[in-house]
Each structure stands twice: as structure tokens, then as C-alpha cells.
C-alpha positions as a printed Julia matrix, in Angstrom:
558×3 Matrix{Float64}:
 -18.74   78.77   11.59
 -17.01   75.61   12.42
 -13.32   75.54   11.77
 -12.08   73.2     8.92
  -9.87   70.38   10.13
  -6.84   69.12    8.23
  -7.0    65.53    6.82
  -5.51   62.78    8.89
  -1.95   61.66    8.11
  -2.89   57.97    7.91
  -5.49   58.56    5.18
  -5.07   56.25    2.14
  -3.0    57.9    -0.6
  -4.9    57.78   -3.87
  -2.51   59.51   -6.3
   1.2    59.64   -6.98
   1.14   63.37   -6.32
  -0.21   62.69   -2.85
   2.79   60.41   -2.22
   5.2    63.17   -3.23
   3.43   65.66   -1.02
   3.51   63.24    1.9
   7.24   62.66    1.46
   8.01   66.34    1.37
   5.87   66.85    4.44
   8.03   64.48    6.48
  11.1    65.74    8.26
  14.49   65.02    6.54
  15.65   62.54    9.17
  12.58   60.35    8.73
  12.91   60.4     4.91
  16.49   59.13    5.24
  15.41   56.29    7.53
  12.72   55.19    5.06
  15.23   55.2     2.19
  17.7    53.12    4.21
  14.99   50.59    5.12
  14.0    50.25    1.45
  17.61   49.63    0.45
  18.15   47.08    3.23
  15.07   45.1     2.12
  16.4    44.77   -1.42
  19.86   43.56   -0.39
  20.42   39.76   -0.14
  21.97   39.64    3.31
  22.24   35.82    3.36
  24.41   35.74    0.25
  26.79   38.17    1.85
  27.56   35.66    4.59
  30.83   33.71    4.37
  30.82   30.16    3.03
  31.42   28.68    6.46
  28.16   30.16    7.81
  26.19   29.08    4.71
  27.46   25.51    5.03
  26.32   25.46    8.66
  22.85   26.59    7.55
  22.68   23.9     4.88
  23.65   21.21    7.37
  20.56   22.08    9.43
  18.18   21.55    6.49
  16.59   18.31    5.36
  17.28   16.71    1.99
  14.36   18.36    0.17
  15.16   21.89    1.37
  18.83   21.37    0.53
  17.94   20.45   -3.05
  15.71   23.53   -3.34
  18.62   25.86   -2.49
  20.53   24.67   -5.56
  18.33   26.77   -7.85
  18.85   30.02   -5.92
  22.22   30.99   -7.35
  25.46   29.53   -8.7
  27.13   30.16   -5.36
  24.61   27.98   -3.49
  24.95   25.27   -6.14
  28.69   24.82   -5.56
  28.58   24.81   -1.76
  29.4    21.44   -0.13
  26.5    19.84    1.7
  25.99   17.24    4.33
  25.81   13.77    2.83
  22.13   12.78    2.76
  21.58    9.21    1.64
  17.79    9.12    1.01
  15.88   11.55   -1.22
  12.15   11.57   -1.87
  11.22   13.94   -4.71
   7.44   13.96   -5.16
   5.43   16.19   -7.47
   2.64   16.31   -4.87
   4.81   18.33   -2.51
   4.83   21.16   -5.06
   1.15   21.13   -6.01
  -0.93   23.64   -3.98
  -3.67   22.59   -1.55
  -6.38   23.76   -3.94
  -5.26   21.16   -6.48
  -5.8    18.39   -3.94
  -9.23   19.8    -3.07
 -10.3    19.75   -6.73
  -9.09   16.18   -7.13
 -10.97   15.23   -3.98
 -14.19   16.73   -5.39
 -13.85   14.57   -8.5
 -13.17   11.43   -6.48
 -16.14   12.11   -4.18
 -18.45   12.6    -7.18
 -17.46    9.23   -8.63
 -17.68    7.51   -5.25
 -21.12    9.01   -4.64
 -22.34    7.67   -7.98
 -21.12    4.15   -7.2
 -22.57    4.31   -3.68
 -25.96    5.37   -5.03
 -25.98    2.48   -7.5
 -24.99    0.12   -4.73
 -27.72    1.4    -2.4
 -30.41    0.91   -5.06
 -28.99   -2.41   -6.29
 -28.37   -1.11   -9.81
 -25.87   -2.23  -12.43
 -24.74   -0.89  -15.76
 -26.88   -3.57  -17.46
 -30.23   -3.53  -15.68
 -32.85   -6.05  -16.76
 -36.1    -4.46  -15.63
 -37.81   -1.26  -16.62
 -38.1     0.15  -13.1
 -34.38   -0.43  -12.65
 -33.75    1.29  -15.97
 -35.57    4.39  -14.74
 -33.75    4.48  -11.42
 -30.39    3.76  -13.07
 -30.67    6.64  -15.54
 -31.94    8.97  -12.82
 -28.81    8.26  -10.79
 -26.66    8.55  -13.92
 -28.16   11.93  -14.84
 -27.42   13.19  -11.34
 -23.85   11.97  -11.69
 -23.42   13.64  -15.1
 -24.7    16.95  -13.74
 -22.21   16.76  -10.92
 -19.39   15.78  -13.25
 -20.34   18.64  -15.57
 -19.4    21.06  -12.82
 -16.22   19.12  -12.18
 -15.23   19.27  -15.87
 -15.29   23.07  -15.65
 -12.44   22.81  -13.16
 -10.34   20.51  -15.37
  -8.41   23.38  -17.06
  -7.52   24.74  -13.63
  -6.25   21.32  -12.52
  -4.19   20.95  -15.69
  -2.72   24.41  -15.23
  -1.63   23.53  -11.69
   0.01   20.38  -13.03
   1.91   22.26  -15.74
   3.21   24.89  -13.33
   4.19   22.24  -10.78
   6.01   20.2   -13.43
   8.09   23.23  -14.45
   9.25   23.72  -10.88
   9.72   19.99  -10.39
  11.88   19.62  -13.5
  14.09   22.54  -12.42
  14.48   21.03   -8.95
  15.37   17.53  -10.14
  17.68   18.87  -12.87
  19.56   20.91  -10.29
  19.93   17.78   -8.17
  20.71   15.08  -10.76
  22.25   17.15  -13.58
  24.55   19.71  -11.9
  27.82   20.91  -13.51
  30.72   18.49  -13.6
  32.7    20.45  -11.0
  30.08   19.84   -8.29
  31.22   17.64   -5.42
  30.19   13.97   -5.77
  27.44   13.1    -3.3
  26.62    9.68   -1.88
  23.02    8.71   -2.71
  21.71    5.42   -1.43
  17.97    5.74   -2.09
  16.12    7.96   -4.58
  12.37    8.16   -5.16
  10.95   10.08   -8.13
   7.17   10.53   -8.19
   6.13   12.63  -11.15
   3.94   12.95  -14.19
   5.22   11.66  -17.51
   8.06   13.83  -18.84
  10.84   13.48  -21.38
  13.34   14.48  -18.67
  13.16   10.93  -17.32
  15.43    9.88  -20.18
  18.14   12.02  -18.55
  17.31   11.46  -14.9
  17.49    7.65  -14.92
  21.03    7.42  -16.41
  22.23   10.19  -14.11
  20.83    8.49  -10.99
  22.15    5.04  -11.87
  25.4     5.84  -13.65
  26.6     9.12  -12.19
  25.4     9.08   -8.59
  25.47    5.32   -8.01
  21.97    5.0    -6.52
  21.42    1.64   -4.81
  17.65    1.89   -4.31
  15.62    3.58   -7.08
  11.84    4.12   -7.27
  10.23    5.65  -10.37
   6.5     6.31  -10.08
   4.6     7.84  -13.01
   1.19    9.29  -12.18
  -1.82    9.64  -14.52
  -0.08    8.0   -17.5
   2.74    5.65  -18.46
   6.22    6.29  -19.81
   8.23    3.87  -21.97
  11.97    3.66  -21.39
  14.65    1.44  -22.89
  16.72    0.29  -19.93
  19.27   -1.24  -22.29
  20.74    2.27  -22.54
  22.09    1.72  -19.02
  24.16   -1.34  -19.97
  27.16    0.88  -20.7
  27.15    2.6   -17.3
  30.27    1.92  -15.23
  29.34    3.1   -11.73
  26.29    0.84  -11.23
  25.46   -0.13   -7.64
  21.7    -0.52   -8.06
  20.24   -3.47   -6.16
  16.57   -2.55   -5.7
  14.28   -1.11   -8.4
  10.61   -0.09   -8.21
   8.79    0.76  -11.45
   5.22    2.04  -11.63
   3.86    2.84  -15.1
   7.44    3.06  -16.35
   7.5     0.32  -18.96
  10.55   -1.36  -20.39
  10.36   -2.45  -24.01
  12.62   -4.8   -25.88
  14.85   -7.52  -24.51
  15.83   -7.68  -20.85
  18.9    -5.44  -20.38
  22.11   -6.61  -18.78
  21.51   -3.87  -16.26
  18.62   -5.89  -14.75
  20.86   -8.89  -14.14
  22.5    -7.1   -11.21
  19.21   -6.56   -9.39
  18.28   -8.5    -6.27
  14.89   -6.84   -5.55
  12.38   -5.76   -8.2
   8.86   -4.34   -7.82
   6.62   -3.83  -10.86
   3.35   -1.92  -10.5
   0.41   -1.23  -12.79
   1.39   -1.34  -16.48
   4.97   -2.26  -15.62
   3.85   -5.7   -14.38
   2.88   -7.32  -17.67
   3.35  -11.06  -17.56
   5.65  -11.38  -20.6
   8.01   -8.86  -19.0
   7.96  -10.85  -15.75
   8.78  -14.11  -17.52
  11.66  -12.53  -19.42
  13.09  -11.08  -16.2
  12.9   -14.37  -14.31
  14.69  -16.18  -17.12
  17.59  -13.71  -17.39
  17.93  -12.24  -13.88
  19.31  -15.19  -11.97
  20.45  -13.02   -9.03
  16.91  -11.82   -8.32
  15.71  -12.94   -4.88
  12.67  -10.68   -4.29
   9.95  -10.07   -6.91
   6.73   -8.16   -6.25
   3.88   -7.48   -8.7
   1.2    -4.93   -7.8
  -2.06   -3.91   -9.47
  -1.56   -6.19  -12.43
  -4.3    -6.09  -15.05
  -6.45   -9.06  -15.92
  -4.6   -11.87  -17.66
  -6.8   -14.59  -19.21
  -4.1   -17.24  -19.04
  -2.6   -18.85  -15.97
   0.59  -17.6   -14.33
   3.13  -20.4   -14.63
   6.34  -19.96  -12.67
   8.6   -22.64  -14.12
  12.17  -21.37  -13.67
  14.49  -24.07  -12.33
  17.57  -21.82  -12.51
  15.98  -18.96  -10.57
  17.22  -17.98   -7.1
  13.96  -16.26   -6.23
  13.16  -16.49   -2.5
  10.23  -14.07   -2.1
   7.3   -13.79   -4.52
   4.4   -11.4    -3.84
   1.34  -10.78   -6.03
  -0.69   -7.86   -4.69
  -4.12   -6.97   -6.11
  -3.57   -9.0    -9.27
  -6.45  -10.33  -11.39
  -5.28  -13.92  -11.85
  -7.41  -17.05  -12.15
  -4.73  -19.74  -11.89
  -1.25  -19.8   -10.39
   1.16  -22.67  -10.94
   4.3   -22.69   -8.81
   5.8   -25.35  -11.05
   9.5   -24.95  -10.36
  11.08  -22.38   -8.05
  13.72  -24.34   -6.1
  14.76  -21.48   -3.79
  11.31  -19.99   -3.07
  10.75  -19.52    0.67
   7.84  -17.04    0.87
   4.77  -16.68   -1.33
   2.02  -14.09   -0.8
  -1.05  -13.39   -2.9
  -3.88  -10.87   -2.55
  -6.72  -10.6    -5.04
  -9.56  -12.65   -6.43
  -9.81  -16.29   -5.38
  -7.44  -18.18   -7.68
  -6.55  -21.81   -8.14
  -3.16  -22.47   -6.6
  -1.11  -25.54   -7.51
   2.27  -26.37   -6.02
   5.09  -28.12   -7.8
   8.8   -28.2    -7.13
   9.1   -25.72   -4.26
  11.15  -27.65   -1.67
  12.12  -24.55    0.33
   8.65  -22.98    0.6
   7.97  -22.35    4.29
   5.64  -19.33    4.45
   2.44  -18.78    2.42
   0.0   -15.88    2.83
  -3.3   -15.93    0.91
  -5.68  -12.96    1.08
  -8.67  -13.78   -1.11
 -11.15  -10.97   -1.67
 -14.67  -11.42   -2.98
 -13.96   -9.33   -6.07
 -10.89   -7.86   -7.73
 -11.86   -4.37   -6.56
 -11.41   -5.25   -2.88
 -15.04   -6.19   -2.43
 -16.31   -2.61   -2.53
 -18.58   -3.17   -5.52
 -21.5    -5.49   -4.91
 -22.49   -5.36   -8.57
 -19.85   -7.97   -9.31
 -20.6   -10.22   -6.36
 -19.6   -13.81   -7.0
 -22.38  -16.35   -7.41
 -20.21  -19.49   -7.46
 -18.46  -21.22   -4.61
 -15.01  -22.71   -4.32
 -13.79  -25.88   -2.7
 -11.27  -25.35    0.05
  -8.8   -27.79   -1.49
  -8.64  -25.58   -4.6
  -5.93  -23.59   -2.83
  -3.83  -26.66   -1.98
  -3.5   -28.51   -5.26
  -0.44  -30.46   -6.37
   2.48  -31.64   -4.31
   2.1   -30.36   -0.74
   5.01  -28.04    0.1
   6.79  -28.16    3.47
   4.78  -25.23    4.83
   5.5   -24.11    8.38
   3.43  -20.91    8.52
   0.14  -20.28    6.71
  -1.79  -16.98    6.79
  -5.26  -17.3     5.29
  -7.88  -14.59    4.78
 -11.16  -15.47    3.05
 -13.45  -12.44    2.91
 -16.82  -11.7     1.36
 -20.42  -10.8     2.13
 -21.62  -14.35    1.6
 -19.83  -17.57    2.29
 -18.23  -18.79   -0.93
 -16.14  -21.67    0.49
 -17.27  -25.26    0.23
 -16.05  -27.1     3.36
 -14.56  -30.04    1.47
 -11.72  -32.15    2.78
  -8.15  -31.33    1.79
  -6.54  -34.24    0.0
  -2.98  -33.21    0.85
  -1.81  -33.25    4.46
   0.03  -30.24    5.85
   2.35  -32.29    8.01
   5.0   -29.57    8.39
   2.61  -26.76    9.36
   3.46  -25.33   12.78
   1.57  -22.02   12.76
  -1.85  -21.2    11.25
  -3.33  -17.7    11.22
  -6.93  -17.42    9.94
  -7.91  -13.74    9.86
 -10.89  -11.53    8.99
 -13.44  -14.33    9.27
 -16.9   -12.79    8.61
 -19.3   -13.33   11.47
 -21.98  -14.5     9.02
 -19.87  -17.49    7.92
 -19.84  -20.85    9.66
 -16.48  -22.07   10.94
 -16.54  -25.68    9.78
 -13.88  -24.98    7.12
 -11.49  -23.86    9.87
 -11.8   -27.27   11.52
 -10.99  -28.88    8.17
  -7.71  -26.93    8.07
  -7.15  -27.78   11.71
  -7.56  -31.48   10.96
  -5.22  -31.3     7.93
  -2.34  -30.03   10.12
  -1.71  -32.73   12.76
   1.54  -31.13   13.99
   0.14  -27.63   14.44
   1.54  -25.8    17.48
  -0.07  -22.33   17.28
  -3.58  -21.53   16.02
  -4.68  -17.9    15.66
  -8.22  -17.02   14.55
  -9.53  -13.5    14.05
 -13.26  -12.78   13.76
 -14.15   -9.54   12.0
 -16.41   -7.62   14.37
 -17.19   -5.04   11.69
 -18.91   -7.6     9.45
 -22.49   -8.76    9.66
 -23.6   -10.65   12.72
 -23.65  -14.42   12.63
 -26.9   -15.81   11.33
 -28.58  -19.03   12.3
 -26.67  -20.81    9.56
 -23.45  -19.47   10.97
 -23.84  -21.37   14.22
 -24.67  -24.77   12.79
 -21.03  -25.8    12.87
 -21.24  -26.63   16.56
 -23.26  -29.75   15.8
 -20.85  -31.45   13.4
 -18.58  -34.23   14.52
 -15.66  -33.4    16.72
 -12.27  -32.87   15.05
  -9.55  -35.41   15.52
  -7.24  -35.31   18.52
  -4.24  -32.98   18.37
  -1.18  -33.81   20.41
   1.02  -30.85   19.43
  -1.17  -27.73   19.73
   0.25  -25.6    22.52
  -1.47  -22.2    22.14
  -4.83  -20.95   20.88
  -5.39  -17.23   20.23
  -8.83  -15.86   19.28
  -8.98  -12.19   18.3
 -12.35  -10.41   18.23
 -13.78  -12.59   21.01
 -16.87  -11.08   22.65
 -18.25  -14.09   24.51
 -21.12  -14.99   22.18
 -22.43  -18.55   22.23
 -21.1   -19.59   18.84
 -17.63  -18.2    19.61
 -17.55  -19.98   22.94
 -18.59  -23.24   21.24
 -15.81  -22.79   18.67
 -13.15  -22.32   21.34
 -14.53  -25.19   23.4
 -14.31  -27.61   20.48
 -10.65  -26.73   19.9
  -9.91  -27.18   23.6
 -11.65  -30.56   23.63
  -9.62  -31.79   20.66
  -6.3   -30.58   22.12
  -5.6   -32.24   25.44
  -2.04  -30.91   25.57
  -3.09  -27.3    25.01
  -1.02  -25.03   27.23
  -2.67  -21.61   26.88
  -5.9   -20.1    25.54
  -5.77  -16.36   24.85
  -9.12  -14.66   24.15
  -8.99  -10.95   23.38
 -10.82   -8.19   21.59
  -9.09   -6.31   18.78
  -8.27   -6.4    15.08
  -5.4    -7.21   12.73
  -3.38   -5.03   10.37
  -0.68   -5.68    7.83
   2.82   -5.88    9.17
   4.64   -2.61    8.5
   7.84   -4.3     7.4
   6.55   -7.39    5.58
   3.35   -5.98    4.05
   0.92   -8.63    2.79
   3.19  -11.45    3.91
   2.2   -11.29    7.58
  -0.34   -9.75    9.96
   0.01   -7.95   13.25
  -2.51   -8.16   16.09
  -3.73   -4.86   17.54
  -5.37   -5.71   20.89
  -8.16   -3.64   22.41
  -8.83   -3.77   26.14
 -12.34   -4.97   26.93
 -13.88   -4.3    30.31
 -15.48   -7.59   31.33
 -18.03   -7.56   34.13
 -17.08  -10.05   36.81
 -20.29  -12.03   36.41
 -19.91  -12.12   32.62
 -16.29  -13.2    32.88
 -17.15  -15.97   35.33
 -19.98  -17.19   33.09
 -17.69  -17.42   30.02
 -14.94  -19.21   31.95
 -17.43  -21.69   33.46
 -18.8   -22.47   30.01
 -15.31  -23.06   28.59
 -14.17  -25.34   31.41
 -17.42  -27.3    31.66
 -16.82  -30.75   30.21
 -13.31  -30.0    28.96
 -11.34  -30.32   32.19
  -9.21  -27.36   31.14
  -7.92  -25.31   34.13
  -9.19  -21.74   34.34
  -5.74  -20.4    35.14
  -4.61  -21.22   31.59
  -7.37  -19.12   30.01
  -6.5   -15.44   29.47
  -9.65  -13.39   28.88
  -9.1    -9.72   28.12
């Protein structure tokens, strides 16, 4: 009979009695080592270190990790820390990855629904029966998908509640510590959170107690009202720059705002009556930026003779008319959004204008709201012509919506013109109109969007119009997105023919992006090296020099 074997020692223990038997089966020396290891795991060895060692550890951490240590124990809270000057406290750094995946599923479902409507040329108000059937078929598919998403909504909300509890503890430990905590120097603070009543304590603490100079308050998924007049009594106020997103001020403009030099209002914070009240009372304000402003049926009228505003930016704002009636110190104006009528008044210092006109207010992604009307080019240059020196112009859309009409006002001070993101399906006659309106232009930059539709037959008709007038001051021509097509070569050749004193022609492939520092105010060229075949290069250069008398050595083709 086979001999019975004893069970293996590494077998899984299923009962508490098995654990006791296993412990008694071990030799005494091994039981003592296990007990010592268990005790050593429960002891907080870091807290037993002297303060000097703990301070050295804290100095190696970044600002966010340093703030997190303040909720560990009272001893960590009172330890002196290295003086960080910039703090970015975002709720999204606490939310788990699964939360972001669930939000992405919801966004993809909505985007898929809009893409399906766009592919089938459907709108929310279809006129024909076959479109009705296809529209509701797509809508039913979307509702089924969203039905599954709605089942995940309680999970998303639970993640948000748990994250907000941790976030509130973290920010409270940072902004509302005991009075005996060492005063820290805080230059910039950014709070990105969901709406919470704790903001009523955080804002006074950041501005009055810690002397923040640069404050950003971003409310996600909702809006939060706050009376900034409560800060008028603060003594230690050094705030110069303020960014508010969905954090709305109500009531009269506080005295606290009168110290600001830079103000950015986003979403619901950028209501026009608030903007007017601020410009009237905040005479020290030099930089004002409005972002994602909702539709306003009336015109924006900036008539503030006492204002010292130098920089005005309107980003993604649904505005039909803009009147720069009186801003004596304005130097830079930038606008991005739907095409809007622009009329200049008393702006004697205005030197730089950037206009980025999209086809629709939703960045041209929705073809259901495609514009049917066209706009005269001089609509953007009404009123008294300002002494512009630099103009950045972007006119984008699937179909050409610009009427190439003459500009009544002459841009006699314009030295630099940058026309960017020109669709390849548009003709370029309107560019020559701008070129003719700026007789003292020194630098012309034109960017053709290679990602747009190819130029049609109508897009190349501009080569047969009359030649533009002679330019005596143009020194440099830069064409971005040049690929040697016939209509591009004809465009460059016409500029060269009209500019006998042209010093350099730079033709390159590439694209443009917003300037990292200036945002929508200026563009930056990102070149892309193109490998030209020698025969192709020679053919393009021969075509450009034929009949123009321009030396080939002054043409840079890359």
C-alpha cells in the first residue's frame, strides 16, 4: 500500500486553526523574526526622523507633493518648507483614470452622433420625409448609446464626490493652516475645482493672507457666484492678475478690482454688463481678455476715454458688431469667432490687430450652420483707419464667403501683413486688394492651408485679373504651404512683378500655430523640409523668373 504523504507547507491556509497550527509548527527563532517584522511594518519610521532630515526631504519635493504632506500629521504641518512661488491645484489630478475614461466615452458618443448627422447632411429641423427617417434613425442610435452612458452617471458622480472631499482637505491644509504656521511667499495660485462653498474661504485667504499676485479660479461643470466686495477690507493685497472662469461677480464693481492690471473672464464670467462696469471703474487695467462669451444680440461698444487699456482680446465670442469707439491707449486688439463688423474710432495708439474669423461660432466643425451669406472685405475696416503697423488676418471656411470689394480706407502705416490659413478652394483676389491698400508694406506673409480642399477651377481665376499697383517698399515675401502648383506660382509671380524693389522671396512648406506666449495675437511658422527634385526645382525657378527679371539667387525654395 502506498505510503501517505504529509501536506505541503506552502498549502493555502483555510482556517484560523490552521494558522495556529502552522505557527506552533515553526521553530521559536523563526516565530520571533516574524513578530519583529510585523512590528516594524506598523511603526512610522519616517516620523521618527529628526526635523532636519524631514526638512531635507520636503525640499526635494515639488509644490503639489509638499502640500499633500500637510494632511499627514500635525508635525508635518508645522515643518518649514522651501519657498515655492507657483501652485497649481487641480481637481483632475485627484480623479482616477477610470473617471476620465467614462467622460471620454460620453464625449465620443456625442461626437459620433454629430459626425453621423454631418455625414448624412441632416439637421435638427429636416424638411423632407426621407431626411426625417434618416434623422430619427441616427437619433435612436444615439439615444441607445447614451442610455448605456447614463448607467455610468452615478459612478462618475461618486468619483467626483470622493475627489472633492480629498481636494477640499488638501486646499484647506494649504490655504487655511493654523495661525502659528510660517508665512509662505505665494506668487501664483491656480484653483481648478467643482463648485463648492469652500471658495468663500479660499479666495479671501489667498488674496488677503498669503498675498497672491496671480490668481486663477476655474469652476468646472457649473458656476459659482461670489461677492468680491468682501475683499475690499483686506490689507495685504498684492493681486495684479486675475482669471475667472464660471466664477461670477454680482453687484457693483469692488474696490479690490481697481488694483488689477490684467483680467481674464471666461464663460459665464464674461457677461458684457460686467465688462462695461469693470472698464469704467478699473482705470489701471491694461490687459483685458474675454473667452467663450455667450451670444449677445447687441453690439459691443468700447467707449471709455479714461481707460488705460493697452491689450484687448476676444476669444471665441459670439459677437456681430464691435465698435472701438474710444480707447486712447489701446495698442493691440485680437478677435477670434464669427465674422463680425469692426469699426474703428479714437484708437490713436493701435498698432497690432489680429482677426481670426471662423465660418461658424463653433469653430467650423458643424456644417449644419454653414453660412449662406457673404461679407464685403471692407466690413472689417470701417470707420477712421487706425495707424496699424502689423495685421494678422485669418479667413476660414469651406466655401468662400468674402466679397473682393475695394477697401475705402488706406492702410498707410501698415508695415507687416500676415494672411494665414487660406483655403485652397478660395481665389486669392482679396489678398491683392489688401496688398493694394497698404502702399508702404515691407513684409508680406501668406500661408495656404494644405489640409483644406484642393483649389477648384474658380480658385485659379484670379491670375487673369488686372495687375496690382506698383509697390516700392516691399522687401520680403514669404509663402508658407508652397508646393509648386500653377496657381501658387502665378500668385507669387504677380507679387514679384508688382514689387520691383523686392529683396527676398522665401517659399517653404509647413504650417502655422498660435504663438505660445501671445496666444491669438500672433502666429508662429513651423517649417517642414520638402525634398525637391532638381528638375522640379529648376522648373519652378524658371517659371518665377520668366518675365519678371528677378534673380534666382534671391529666391529661397525649401
